N, C-alpha and C positions, 0 to 999 in steps of 0.2 A: 396304556391300555387302549385298545382299538377294538370297537364293536361294528365298525363300518356303516353305522346308521347315517352318517353325513359324508362321509369322505373315506380317503385312504389314510388319513391321521399321519402324514409324513412317510409312510411306506411308498417306495417307488419302483416302478416297472423297470426291469433290467433291460438294457439296450442290446446285450449280445444273446437274446434267445429268439425263439420262432414266433412267438404269440404271446398275448397279454392274459393276466388274470382280469376278471371283469366284475365290477360291483352289481349286484342285482338282488332281486327278492324272489321269492318262490311263486309270488302271484303273477310275475311276469314271465316266469319259465314255461316252456312246453311241458305238457303232461310227461310223466316218466323221466324227467331229466333233474336230477339234484334232489335235495332235501325238501320235504313238505313245508317246513318253517325255517327261519333262522335259528340260531342258538340263543341269542340274547333275549329276544322278546317272545320266542316260540310262537310266532305268529307268521302267516305267509306274507305280510307287508314288511317284515324286518329283513334287513339288509346283511349280506355276507359277501365274500368274494368267491368266484367260481371259475373252473376251466372245464370244457368239456371236449370229448373227441367229436370230430365232425368230418365232413368232407375237405374242409380247409385245413385241419390239422392232420398230418399224417401220423401213424403210430410211432413213437418215439420223439415227436418234436416236443420242445421245452418251453414252459412259461415260468419266468422267476420274477419274484418281488422281494425286496430287500428292506430291511428294518432302517430307521435312523441310525447313524453311527453312535456306537456306545464306547465310552472311554474306558481303556485298559487301566488309566491311572486311577480309576475309582476302584480302590482295593475292596470296598464293601460290595461289589457286584456279585460276590460269592456268598453273600449274606442274605438271608430270607427273613424279613419281619424281625430284624434286629437280633436274631438269635444265629450264632455260628454253629452249624450242623454239617457234619460230613454227609455229602450227597444231597446238599441243598439244590432246590430247583428254581431256576432264575427266569424261565419263559414257560408260560402255560397256555395253552390253545385248545380249540375244539376243531375237529375235522369230520368230515363226512365223505366216504368213499364208497360208492355203491354202484355195482354193475358187473355183468358176467365178463367182461373184457376191459375193466378198468385198468388204467396204467399205474404209475408210481408217484409217491409223494416223498421227496427227499429235503431234508433240513440241514442247512450246513451253518457253520460259523465261520465267517470269511473276515480275514485281517484286511487293513487298508492296502497291504502289498498284494492282495487277491489270493493269498494262500487260504484253501478251503478244506475244512475238516467236517466230515459227515457226523451229524449228531443222531440222525434216525432216518432209516430207509423203510417206507412202507409200500408194499406192492400187493395188487390185486384187491378183490373184494373184502371190505372190511365191516360191511353190514349196513342196512338202511336205517341208520341213526347216528346222532352227533356223538362223538367220543372224545374224551378229555385225556390230553397228553401233557405231562410236564418234564421238562428237560433241563439238565445242568449245563451251563456254559462253562467251557474249559478255562483254567486259569493260567495256562502256560503263556509265556510271551509279554512283551510290553507294548504291542501294537493296539490302537484303537481297532474295533471290529464291528460287523454287522451279523444280523441272522438273516439267512436267505431261505426262502420257501420255493421249492422247485417242483412244479407238477409236470409230469411226463403222460403225454396222451397215449390212451390205449387204442384199441381195435373197434370199440363199440360205440354207434353214433349216438346213443342216449347215455353213455357212462360219463360221469364227471366227478371232480374233486371239488369240494367246498372247505373253506376256512372261515372261523369266526372267532371273535373274542381272544384276540392275541394280546397277552399281558405279560410285561417284563415286572419282575420284583421291583419294589420301590427304591431299592439300593442301586439297581443298573440305570 
């Protein structure tokens, strides 16, 4: 579980992208950019990670952050809270995507051999509030893997994408 209150908790910035996700609070943000509070504490002083469109990022530029490596050998990674259920969710996270010219948020499952499978693709304004999403990690293959969050810059200088409370099921 990572709530970003102290650090990135082992999540790493990808080297082959155009810019980085930044750890920040709403109290340090400029007015009109990003959420009013984080998701964890529901306070302006709470932390989350964020990308925003700006003069430094052209539309289409990408920022990627990846999870620690998860072992495919752990067969229970498709189990949630000890109960085997079809369609079990292995990763839960909260996102905030607000703005008229917002870009995209794409979540991948990436193997150690760099094969990427899209788990979710969100584009455009999703509303000025935190939303919860739960995803199932695919069980095919024997390779270890990571989950990658890719934010793609849009056209609006005040538009941004925020992530908070990234949680893998205990069995992962």
